[in-house]
ZAMARGU-4260 file (C-alpha; in steps of 0.2 Angstrom, whole numbers, plus 5000, padded with zeros to 4 digits):
<rodrens>
0) 5561/5203/5561 | 5571/5219/5553 | 5586/5223/5563 | 5592/5235/5556 | 5574/5246/5555
5) 5575/5241/5576 | 5591/5249/5576 | 5588/5264/5570 | 5573/5268/5580 | 5580/5265/5595
10) 5595/5275/5590 | 5580/5289/5587 | 5572/5286/5603 | 5587/5288/5613 | 5592/5304/5602
15) 5572/5310/5606 | 5575/5305/5626 | 5591/5314/5629 | 5584/5331/5619 | 5570/5329/5630
20) 5580/5327/5646 | 5590/5341/5641 | 5574/5353/5637 | 5566/5348/5655 | 5584/5353/5663
25) 5586/5368/5655 | 5566/5371/5657 | 5569/5368/5677 | 5584/5377/5681 | 5576/5393/5672
30) 5561/5393/5681 | 5574/5390/5696 | 5584/5406/5691 | 5569/5416/5690 | 5561/5411/5708
35) 5577/5413/5715 | 5580/5429/5707 | 5561/5436/5714 | 5569/5430/5730 | 5583/5441/5730
40) 5571/5456/5726 | 5559/5454/5738 | 5576/5454/5750 | 5581/5468/5743 | 5564/5478/5745
45) 5565/5472/5764 | 5583/5478/5766 | 5574/5496/5758 | 5562/5497/5771 | 5578/5491/5785
50) 5585/5507/5778 | 5571/5519/5778 | 5570/5515/5796 | 5586/5515/5803 | 5588/5535/5793
55) 5572/5538/5802 | 5574/5555/5817 | 5567/5543/5831 | 5586/5537/5840 | 5577/5530/5855
60) 5570/5514/5842 | 5578/5497/5845 | 5586/5496/5829 | 5592/5476/5832 | 5579/5468/5817
65) 5586/5481/5805 | 5603/5478/5809 | 5598/5455/5805 | 5590/5462/5790 | 5605/5470/5783
70) 5618/5456/5787 | 5606/5444/5779 | 5609/5450/5763 | 5628/5454/5762 | 5628/5443/5745
75) 5620/5454/5738 | 5629/5468/5730 | 5620/5485/5730 | 5624/5502/5727 | 5612/5518/5735
80) 5611/5533/5727 | 5602/5550/5729 | 5589/5559/5717 | 5604/5567/5710 | 5612/5550/5705
85) 5626/5553/5717 | 5634/5538/5725 | 5630/5537/5743 | 5634/5522/5749 | 5637/5502/5745
90) 5640/5487/5751 | 5647/5468/5746 | 5658/5477/5734 | 5676/5470/5729 | 5680/5483/5743
95) 5667/5488/5758 | 5663/5505/5762 | 5670/5512/5778 | 5659/5525/5789 | 5670/5538/5788
100) 5674/5535/5768 | 5664/5547/5756 | 5661/5544/5738 | 5671/5561/5734 | 5687/5553/5744
105) 5688/5540/5734 | 5703/5538/5724 | 5698/5539/5705 | 5700/5521/5701 | 5688/5515/5714
110) 5675/5529/5708 | 5676/5522/5691 | 5673/5505/5699 | 5660/5511/5708 | 5652/5519/5692
115) 5655/5502/5682 | 5646/5491/5694 | 5632/5505/5695 | 5630/5504/5676 | 5629/5482/5679
120) 5617/5484/5692 | 5605/5497/5682 | 5604/5485/5667 | 5601/5467/5675 | 5588/5475/5690
125) 5574/5491/5693 | 5579/5501/5708 | 5569/5503/5723 | 5565/5518/5729 | 5566/5525/5747
130) 5557/5538/5751 | 5564/5547/5768 | 5559/5563/5778 | 5572/5575/5780 | 5576/5593/5787
135) 5576/5601/5771 | 5559/5589/5765 | 5557/5573/5758 | 5570/5565/5748 | 5573/5550/5736
140) 5585/5538/5737 | 5589/5524/5724 | 5592/5507/5728 | 5602/5500/5714 | 5610/5478/5717
145) 5617/5464/5703 | 5614/5447/5704 | 5624/5439/5717 | 5637/5428/5715 | 5626/5412/5716
150) 5613/5418/5706 | 5626/5422/5692 | 5633/5404/5693 | 5615/5398/5694 | 5614/5406/5676
155) 5630/5395/5668 | 5624/5379/5676 | 5614/5374/5661 | 5629/5378/5651 | 5639/5370/5660
160) 5626/5354/5661 | 5626/5355/5643 | 5646/5352/5640 | 5643/5338/5651 | 5631/5331/5642
165) 5640/5335/5626 | 5657/5329/5633 | 5648/5310/5637 | 5639/5310/5621 | 5656/5312/5614
170) 5666/5298/5622 | 5649/5287/5620 | 5651/5289/5601 | 5669/5287/5603 | 5668/5270/5611
175) 5653/5265/5600 | 5664/5270/5586 | 5682/5262/5591 | 5669/5244/5595 | 5664/5247/5576
180) 5681/5247/5569 | 5687/5235/5580 | 5673/5222/5575 | 5676/5228/5558 | 5695/5225/5557
185) 5693/5208/5567 | 5682/5202/5554 | 5693/5208/5540 | 5707/5199/5547 | 5697/5183/5551
190) 5693/5185/5532 | 5709/5187/5527 | 5718/5173/5535 | 5702/5161/5529 | 5707/5166/5512
195) 5724/5162/5515 | 5720/5144/5523 | 5708/5139/5508 | 5721/5147/5496 | 5734/5133/5503
200) 5725/5117/5499 | 5725/5120/5478 | 5741/5127/5482 | 5747/5110/5487 | 5737/5101/5475
205) 5747/5112/5459 | 5764/5107/5466 | 5761/5089/5465 | 5753/5095/5448 | 5769/5101/5443
210) 5781/5088/5447 | 5768/5075/5438 | 5770/5088/5421 | 5789/5086/5424 | 5790/5067/5426
215) 5778/5066/5410 | 5793/5079/5399 | 5781/5094/5396 | 5788/5109/5390 | 5800/5116/5403
220) 5796/5134/5400 | 5776/5131/5403 | 5780/5124/5417 | 5791/5136/5424 | 5777/5150/5421
225) 5767/5140/5430 | 5779/5139/5445 | 5779/5159/5444 | 5761/5158/5446 | 5759/5145/5460
230) 5774/5159/5469 | 5763/5171/5465 | 5747/5164/5473 | 5759/5158/5488 | 5763/5175/5492
235) 5746/5182/5490 | 5741/5171/5504 | 5757/5173/5514 | 5752/5193/5514 | 5732/5189/5520
240) 5738/5176/5532 | 5748/5192/5539 | 5733/5203/5542 | 5727/5205/5557 | 5743/5201/5567
245) 5759/5208/5570 | 5771/5203/5557 | 5789/5201/5559 | 5801/5216/5554 | 5818/5212/5545
250) 5833/5223/5539 | 5831/5222/5519 | 5838/5235/5504 | 5822/5245/5500 | 5830/5250/5482
255) 5830/5229/5477 | 5812/5225/5486 | 5803/5238/5478 | 5813/5236/5460 | 5807/5219/5461
260) 5790/5226/5461 | 5790/5237/5449 | 5796/5224/5437 | 5783/5210/5441 | 5768/5224/5435
265) 5781/5233/5422 | 5782/5214/5414 | 5764/5211/5416 | 5755/5229/5411 | 5752/5239/5397
270) 5765/5241/5383 | 5759/5258/5382 | 5765/5262/5397 | 5784/5270/5397 | 5791/5264/5414
275) 5805/5271/5426 | 5814/5268/5439 | 5828/5280/5447 | 5837/5273/5461 | 5855/5268/5462
280) 5853/5249/5459 | 5870/5245/5464 | 5868/5257/5481 | 5858/5250/5495 | 5846/5258/5507
285) 5840/5250/5523 | 5825/5249/5533 | 5815/5238/5543 | 5802/5228/5535 | 5790/5214/5533
290) 5795/5210/5516 | 5780/5204/5511 | 5769/5218/5515 | 5781/5229/5509 | 5780/5222/5491
295) 5762/5223/5494 | 5763/5242/5498 | 5773/5245/5481 | 5763/5233/5470 | 5747/5241/5475
300) 5754/5260/5473 | 5759/5253/5454 | 5742/5245/5451 | 5734/5259/5454 | 5745/5272/5446
305) 5743/5262/5431 | 5724/5261/5432 | 5724/5280/5435 | 5732/5282/5417 | 5720/5268/5406
310) 5735/5260/5401 | 5743/5272/5394 | 5758/5285/5401 | 5771/5287/5409 | 5775/5278/5427
315) 5792/5284/5437 | 5796/5276/5455 | 5809/5283/5464 | 5820/5278/5477 | 5829/5289/5489
320) 5837/5293/5505 | 5830/5308/5513 | 5845/5316/5527 | 5850/5298/5530 | 5835/5298/5541
325) 5820/5290/5529 | 5817/5280/5515 | 5806/5289/5501 | 5798/5281/5487 | 5787/5290/5477
330) 5777/5283/5462 | 5773/5298/5451 | 5759/5294/5434 | 5754/5303/5421 | 5736/5300/5426
335) 5718/5308/5429 | 5724/5316/5446 | 5716/5317/5464 | 5706/5332/5469 | 5714/5340/5484
340) 5701/5338/5495 | 5701/5318/5492 | 5721/5317/5497 | 5715/5309/5514 | 5700/5301/5508
345) 5706/5293/5496 | 5714/5279/5510 | 5697/5276/5519 | 5688/5260/5516 | 5677/5257/5500
350) 5681/5273/5492 | 5684/5271/5476 | 5682/5277/5459 | 5683/5262/5447 | 5667/5254/5442
355) 5673/5236/5448 | 5682/5237/5468 | 5680/5236/5485 | 5692/5250/5489 | 5704/5240/5499
360) 5720/5245/5491 | 5724/5260/5496 | 5717/5257/5516 | 5726/5242/5518 | 5743/5251/5512
365) 5740/5265/5523 | 5739/5254/5538 | 5753/5242/5532 | 5765/5255/5532 | 5759/5267/5548
370) 5751/5251/5558 | 5767/5238/5554 | 5780/5248/5548 | 5778/5266/5558 | 5780/5275/5540
375) 5769/5287/5534 | 5759/5285/5515 | 5751/5301/5508 | 5747/5310/5491 | 5763/5321/5488
380) 5754/5331/5474 | 5740/5329/5462 | 5734/5338/5447 | 5719/5334/5440 | 5724/5327/5422
385) 5740/5330/5424 | 5745/5316/5437 | 5748/5311/5455 | 5763/5307/5464 | 5761/5295/5479
390) 5775/5296/5493 | 5780/5282/5508 | 5793/5287/5518 | 5799/5275/5530 | 5814/5274/5543
395) 5830/5273/5538 | 5844/5260/5545
</rodrens>
């Protein structure tokens, strides 16, 4: 069974189903909107007939039915005009018509309001005409109306529904993504701890062999170099063992710890590189750090700088205090540089420009600095062919 293929198929089925569901809802809503709009049209036609009967000259006739029809249409805004488009009456607008009030008697502001409403009504619906018999002959009035508030709300209902569906989709996506990232982090943390555990066994054995070499009067210089490498392996194992757990932070001199890591790579890397460490080695700048993880950060950044120069160029490390609030460690090289649109991307897991590499160094660096030490690491500046400056900021104590 091809599980990745099945997952992809399920994913597309889910997307297609969601699309069809949304399309069905939109179609159903549009159909309901059109039916509701048609019903309002019928209601206005009945209302027109009621107006016509009320305006007839038969004053002895009962008009209870007409009044009920007019009362049932109170949710639909309307304006009645004569043949010359002069406004005669209006109803269900921002202000109600009074029996003793004519359009010409209204303030200018209210007249403009009625004209604006009339323009809206003309754009939304065709008028309904009423032909009446007056003393001076037949006259034809026009009833203009606009969609009721309920119909307007119904018009925006699909948009609100789409927004809700989109919001739920985003929440589901973020939840799945968060779970996936958590699983990946758990996997990497487990692999790191297992690596540290596996390294521990041969390390213990190597320590025993070092003692045997001393007992056999082996060359002390050789033994000391082996011990340095064993100490280095032990440091690496301790670093890996701390991944995935909350490290203990202690107060350390950042100048001293940075210089240790700088000197380690400077003594073991290409001699064609001009190394510079800029800081007052006699001064002390303190911050709360985990010593092993912090030195790992510096080593990652220095190693990346060396690799970007191809083993030839200038590497400079600057440690300074910024306003007695932050410790700033800047690692500058004269390498090939980083495109500006990759400033953030280089910290993503798996990103690498090397033929051989996992793309985890800067990702781990960012996690150690920002998650464990509440600091910042970023590309301060870079120029294609002109080098890069990476900066680490930590809270100073």
